[in-house]
C-alpha positions in Angstrom: 30.9 3.8 -8.5 32.3 5.7 -5.6 29.5 8.2 -5.5 26.9 5.6 -5.6 28.7 3.5 -2.8 28.9 6.8 -0.9 25.3 7.4 -1.3 24.2 4.0 -0.1 26.6 4.1 2.9 25.1 7.5 4.1 21.6 6.1 3.6 22.6 3.1 5.7 24.2 5.4 8.3 21.0 7.6 8.7 18.7 4.4 8.8 21.0 2.8 11.5 20.7 6.0 13.6 17.2 6.0 13.6 17.0 2.2 14.2 19.3 2.5 17.2 16.9 5.4 18.6 13.6 3.7 17.8 11.4 3.1 20.9 9.7 -0.1 19.3 11.2 -3.6 18.2 12.7 -3.2 14.6 14.5 -5.6 12.3 17.6 -3.5 11.9 19.6 -6.1 10.1 16.9 -6.2 7.2 17.0 -2.2 7.2 20.7 -2.3 6.9 20.8 -4.8 4.2 18.1 -2.9 2.2 19.9 0.5 2.5 23.3 -1.0 1.6 21.8 -2.5 -1.6 18.8 -0.3 -2.6 20.6 1.5 -5.7 22.8 -1.2 -6.8 21.6 -1.0 -10.2 21.8 2.8 -10.8 24.7 2.7 -12.9 22.5 1.9 -15.7 20.9 5.2 -15.7 23.8 7.6 -15.0 25.0 10.3 -17.4 28.6 9.7 -16.8 29.9 12.6 -18.7 27.8 15.1 -16.5 29.9 14.5 -13.3 33.5 13.7 -14.2 34.4 14.1 -10.6 32.4 11.0 -9.5 34.5 9.0 -12.0 37.9 9.2 -10.1 40.2 7.6 -9.8 39.2 5.0 -12.8 37.8 7.7 -15.2 35.1 7.9 -17.9 36.1 5.1 -20.1 36.4 2.4 -17.5 32.9 3.4 -16.0 31.4 3.6 -19.6 32.4 0.0 -20.1 31.0 -1.1 -16.7 27.7 0.8 -17.7 27.5 -1.0 -21.0 28.2 -4.3 -19.4 25.4 -3.8 -16.8 22.9 -2.6 -19.4 23.5 -5.6 -21.7 23.0 -7.8 -18.7 20.3 -6.0 -16.7 18.8 -3.5 -18.9 18.3 0.2 -19.0 15.8 0.7 -16.2 17.5 1.1 -13.0 14.7 -0.3 -10.8 14.5 -3.5 -12.9 18.4 -3.7 -12.9 18.4 -3.6 -9.3 15.9 -6.3 -8.6 17.5 -8.4 -11.4 21.0 -8.2 -9.3 19.3 -8.8 -6.0 17.7 -12.0 -7.4 21.0 -13.1 -9.0 22.9 -12.4 -5.5 20.4 -14.2 -3.5 19.0 -11.3 -1.4 15.8 -12.5 0.7 12.4 -11.6 0.0 12.0 -9.3 3.1 15.0 -7.2 2.1 13.8 -7.1 -1.4 10.3 -5.8 -0.4 11.8 -3.1 1.8 14.1 -2.0 -1.3 10.9 -2.0 -3.4 9.3 0.3 -0.8 12.0 2.9 -1.0 10.9 4.0 -4.6 10.2 7.7 -4.3 6.6 7.3 -5.6 5.7 4.6 -3.0 5.5 7.3 -0.2 1.9 7.4 -0.4 1.6 3.8 0.3 4.2 3.8 3.1 2.6 6.7 5.1 -0.7 4.5 5.4 1.3 1.4 6.3 2.0 0.3 9.7 5.6 -1.2 8.8 8.1 1.2 10.1 11.1 -0.8 8.5 9.6 0.4 5.0 9.2 3.9 6.4 12.7 4.2 7.8 14.3 2.8 4.7 12.5 5.2 2.4 13.0 8.2 4.6 16.8 7.5 5.1 17.1 7.5 1.4 15.1 10.9 1.2 17.8 12.5 3.5 20.8 12.0 1.6 21.6 14.2 -1.3 24.7 13.7 -3.8 26.7 15.8 -1.4 25.6 13.9 1.9 22.9 14.2 4.5 20.4 17.3 4.2 17.2 18.0 5.4 14.0 16.4 3.9 12.8 19.7 2.7 15.9 20.3 0.9 16.0 17.0 -0.6 12.4 17.4 -1.9 13.5 20.8 -3.5 16.6 19.1 -5.1 14.5 16.1 -6.9 11.5 17.9 -7.8 12.1 18.8 -11.4 14.4 15.9 -12.2 11.7 13.6 -10.7 8.8 15.1 -12.5 10.7 15.1 -15.8 12.2 11.6 -15.6 8.9 10.0 -14.2 6.3 12.0 -16.2 4.4 13.0 -13.1 2.5 16.3 -12.5 3.3 19.0 -9.9 0.2 18.0 -7.9 1.3 14.3 -7.8 4.8 15.3 -6.7 3.2 17.6 -3.9 1.1 14.6 -2.7 4.3 12.5 -2.6 6.1 15.2 -0.7 3.3 15.6 1.8 3.4 11.9 2.4 7.4 12.1 3.0 6.8 14.8 5.6 4.0 12.7 7.3 6.4 9.8 7.3 9.0 11.9 8.9 6.6 12.9 11.8 5.5 9.3 12.2 9.2 8.1 12.6 10.2 10.7 15.0 7.1 10.3 17.2 8.7 6.8 17.9 12.3 7.9 18.4 14.4 9.6 21.1 15.9 11.7 18.5 14.7 14.7 16.2 15.1 15.0 12.5 17.8 17.8 13.1 19.9 15.1 15.2 20.5 13.2 11.8 23.6 15.1 10.8 26.8 14.4 9.0 28.8 15.1 12.2 26.7 12.6 14.1 26.5 9.6 12.0 29.3 10.0 9.8 31.7 7.6 12.0 29.3 4.7 11.0 30.6 4.8 7.2 33.4 2.9 7.7 31.7 0.1 9.7 29.0 -0.2 7.0 31.5 -0.1 4.2 33.4 -3.3 5.6 30.1 -5.5 6.1 29.8 -8.6 4.3 26.0 -9.1 3.5 
């Protein structure tokens, strides 16, 4: 879907900007592949009627059929659908592992891990709202109620995940030549076309 493509491209642009300014060796190709594919199964969970503006130009009936076909083939769980698609298209284990680490609830694991590729992938996803790039704090505020409701976690658990995400932000930018506020739409927007034309 156009909005899903846009989200994944923005996440990839954020990740690319961080990789390009990272002061230690990083496997940028794997980070780019992971961020480009990380939500590929999400169409199974969308409430299509809620956001008609996201369905243009093809419209609601077209995307309902696409969604029904995806659910029949991959199931209703967006994470499982994504992993089934990744396996089907032959994505390598490293990229699959990076995508797995991007789940919001994995922040408490990633904060303790030394793998900055995982941290960058998850953080980049946490910087992109439906409207585009935003601050980490704004994004955490945006997803709190929905995530707690959909995943059945407590406010305390959400706060622990949020704290982990803020720590990951500090860990990443302690190793870069840029600051979190340098990740802005104006700065990274030029990368969208480049990543939209990649063949991975």
